[in-house]
C-alpha positions in Angstrom: 175.2 -2.8 -98.5 171.8 -4.3 -97.6 169.6 -0.7 -97.8 171.6 -0.3 -101.9 169.3 -0.5 -104.8 171.1 -3.6 -106.9 172.2 -2.9 -110.3 173.0 -5.1 -113.2 174.7 -3.5 -116.0 174.7 -5.1 -119.7 178.1 -4.6 -121.9 180.8 -4.5 -119.5 183.4 -3.7 -122.1 181.4 -0.9 -124.2 182.1 2.5 -124.1 178.4 3.3 -122.0 178.6 0.1 -120.3 182.3 0.7 -118.6 181.8 4.2 -117.7 178.1 3.2 -116.5 180.1 0.7 -114.1 182.4 3.2 -113.1 179.9 5.3 -111.6 177.7 2.5 -110.0 180.9 1.8 -108.1 181.6 5.5 -107.0 177.7 5.5 -105.4 177.4 5.7 -101.8 173.2 4.6 -102.9 173.8 1.9 -105.6 175.9 -1.6 -105.7 176.7 -3.8 -108.7 174.8 -6.9 -108.7 176.3 -8.4 -111.8 177.7 -7.2 -115.1 177.1 -9.1 -118.6 178.9 -10.2 -121.8 177.7 -11.5 -124.9 178.6 -15.6 -125.1 182.1 -15.9 -126.1 183.5 -12.7 -124.5 186.8 -13.1 -123.7 186.0 -11.6 -119.7 183.3 -14.2 -118.9 184.0 -15.4 -115.6 186.6 -13.2 -114.8 186.1 -10.2 -111.8 184.4 -6.7 -113.2 186.7 -4.9 -110.5 189.9 -6.0 -111.9 189.0 -5.4 -115.5 187.4 -1.9 -114.7 188.1 -0.3 -111.7 191.9 -1.6 -110.7 191.0 -3.6 -107.9 188.9 -6.8 -106.8 185.0 -6.3 -106.2 183.6 -9.9 -106.1 181.1 -8.7 -109.1 181.3 -11.1 -111.4 181.1 -11.2 -115.2 178.3 -13.2 -116.8 176.8 -14.0 -119.9 174.1 -15.2 -118.3 170.8 -12.8 -118.6 168.7 -14.6 -116.0 171.2 -15.1 -113.4 172.0 -11.3 -113.7 168.2 -10.0 -113.5 167.3 -12.2 -110.7 167.6 -10.4 -107.7 168.4 -7.6 -109.3 166.4 -4.0 -108.8 167.1 -2.6 -112.0 169.3 -3.1 -115.0 171.2 -0.6 -117.1 170.9 -1.8 -121.0 173.1 -0.1 -124.0 173.4 -3.0 -126.1 171.8 -3.8 -129.7 167.7 -4.1 -130.1 167.8 -8.1 -130.0 169.8 -8.1 -126.6 167.5 -5.6 -125.2 164.6 -7.5 -126.0 166.1 -10.8 -124.0 166.6 -9.2 -121.5 163.4 -7.2 -121.5 161.4 -10.4 -121.6 163.2 -11.7 -118.5 162.7 -8.3 -116.6 159.0 -8.6 -116.9 159.2 -12.1 -115.5 161.1 -11.3 -112.4 160.2 -7.7 -112.2 163.2 -6.2 -112.4 163.0 -2.6 -114.1 164.5 -1.9 -117.2 166.6 1.2 -118.7 166.8 1.2 -122.3 169.3 3.7 -123.8 169.7 1.1 -126.9 168.9 2.8 -129.7 167.9 1.0 -133.9 164.3 -1.0 -132.5 162.2 -1.4 -135.2 158.1 -1.3 -135.6 157.7 -5.1 -134.1 160.5 -4.9 -131.6 158.6 -1.0 -130.4 155.5 -3.2 -129.9 157.4 -5.8 -128.0 158.6 -3.1 -125.6 155.0 -1.9 -125.3 153.3 -5.1 -124.4 156.6 -6.5 -122.0 156.4 -2.9 -120.3 152.5 -3.6 -119.2 154.2 -6.1 -116.7 157.4 -4.1 -115.4 158.6 -0.5 -115.0 160.7 0.2 -118.6 162.6 3.5 -118.7 163.3 4.3 -122.5 164.9 7.0 -124.2 166.5 7.7 -127.5 169.1 10.1 -125.6 168.9 10.3 -121.7 170.7 13.5 -121.5 169.2 16.2 -119.2 170.3 18.8 -122.0 168.3 16.7 -125.0 165.7 16.2 -122.9 164.9 19.8 -122.3 165.4 20.2 -126.1 162.9 17.9 -126.8 160.8 19.9 -124.7 161.4 23.3 -126.5 161.3 21.7 -129.9 157.5 20.2 -129.3 156.8 23.6 -127.8 158.1 25.6 -131.1 156.5 23.3 -133.3 153.0 23.5 -131.5 153.6 27.5 -132.2 154.7 27.3 -136.1 152.1 27.1 -138.9 153.0 24.3 -141.6 155.2 27.4 -144.2 158.3 26.5 -141.4 160.2 23.6 -143.0 161.7 21.3 -140.4 165.2 19.8 -140.6 166.7 17.7 -138.2 170.6 17.4 -138.4 172.4 15.0 -136.4 176.4 14.4 -136.3 177.9 11.1 -134.7 181.1 9.3 -134.0 182.1 7.1 -137.0 181.0 3.9 -135.2 177.4 4.8 -134.8 175.5 2.1 -136.4 171.6 3.4 -136.4 170.6 6.4 -139.0 168.6 8.7 -138.3 170.0 8.5 -134.3 167.8 7.5 -131.8 168.0 10.9 -130.7 167.2 12.5 -134.4 163.4 10.5 -134.2 162.9 11.2 -130.5 163.1 15.2 -131.7 161.2 14.1 -135.3 158.3 12.9 -132.8 158.5 16.1 -130.3 158.0 18.3 -133.6 155.2 15.7 -135.0 153.5 15.8 -131.6 153.9 19.8 -131.7 151.3 19.4 -134.6 149.2 16.9 -133.7 150.5 14.1 -136.3 152.6 10.8 -135.5 156.0 11.0 -136.8 155.0 8.2 -139.7 152.9 10.8 -141.4 155.5 13.5 -141.7 158.7 12.1 -141.9 160.8 12.3 -145.5 163.1 9.4 -146.4 166.4 10.2 -147.6 166.7 12.4 -150.7 168.9 11.5 -153.0 168.9 12.6 -156.9 166.0 14.4 -158.5 163.4 15.8 -156.6 160.2 17.5 -156.6 160.6 19.6 -153.4 159.1 19.1 -149.8 155.1 18.8 -149.0 154.1 21.3 -146.8 154.9 19.9 -143.0 157.0 17.7 -143.9 160.0 16.7 -141.6 163.5 16.2 -142.8 166.6 14.1 -141.4 170.3 14.2 -142.4 173.0 12.2 -140.6 176.8 12.6 -140.7 179.0 9.9 -139.6 182.6 11.0 -138.8 185.7 10.6 -136.1 184.8 11.0 -132.5 181.6 13.1 -132.3 180.3 12.3 -129.3 176.3 13.6 -130.5 175.0 16.8 -132.0 171.5 17.1 -133.0 170.1 20.7 -134.9 166.7 21.4 -134.9 166.2 23.9 -137.9 162.6 25.7 -138.6 162.5 27.8 -141.9 159.9 30.0 -143.7 160.3 31.7 -146.5 161.4 35.2 -144.0 163.3 33.4 -140.9 164.8 30.7 -139.6 164.7 29.4 -136.2 167.5 26.8 -134.8 167.9 24.8 -131.7 171.2 22.7 -130.9 172.2 20.8 -128.5 176.5 19.5 -128.5 177.7 16.5 -126.7 181.2 16.8 -125.3 181.4 13.5 -123.0 179.4 10.3 -122.7 179.1 11.2 -118.8 176.2 12.8 -119.7 174.5 9.9 -120.9 175.6 7.5 -117.8 174.0 10.7 -115.6 170.8 10.5 -117.1 170.8 6.3 -117.0 171.6 6.5 -113.2 169.2 9.1 -112.5 166.2 7.1 -114.4 167.5 4.2 -112.0 167.3 6.3 -108.8 163.6 8.0 -110.1 162.3 3.9 -110.3 163.3 3.4 -106.8 162.0 6.7 -105.4 158.8 7.1 -106.9 157.8 3.1 -107.2 156.0 3.9 -111.0 153.0 1.5 -111.5 154.1 -1.0 -114.6 154.4 1.2 -117.4 156.6 2.4 -120.5 158.1 6.0 -119.3 160.8 8.5 -120.4 163.6 11.0 -119.5 160.9 13.3 -119.9 158.7 11.9 -117.2 161.9 11.1 -115.2 162.8 14.7 -115.4 158.9 15.9 -114.4 159.0 17.5 -118.3 156.2 15.7 -119.7 
């Protein structure tokens, strides 16, 4: 496998991590380098193949990020903000491309990502699916075409275990709406509504979050005036679409050989 692109994966036992590992194992172009779990996890030291693929593959599960990233061409990361930042700090030192599907970063953490990305290729997206990124592109164009008398609401629905709200995808869509109006999301975002309100300000962007069952992900952006409503929606049926996007991002980092910097799926899909 000397010509294979070596990829490490964080969160081996998680929903996204395990599916990503299976996809890489099936690839003729990628090879698993290491897979990572948190310290104290029952799988540490076990063979990844035995745990997830039904046969040995001689890829150990480790809790050592330095070991997993040294010699890797890229790492795929659907974990937590703190873990992602710890990983990115090392990636910047060893020049390992970092594909980040983690959401829920705070402002200080986002600034840290920007700084680390000056040294290494970082591909970060609130959602890595092809459909969502096409939706994002469309939403920005629609927003730019409409006047401020169209109120914008973004509805997102996810499974009961989703911890951050609004979702990273919803915020990504909100940023697209704001860009279309020549603004940034901080200027236009409305916090969650509760109790008596005085109505909405012109041009503001509202968010609503729903959690329940096993919903993979649904996102809808509505532009509503006094006379009409335009609604654009995306529904995910399987987490495979997120894995597909992450794999595409890894291959893009190999084939395009971009300069160090912070990229997203719009760059990968040439939709920027």
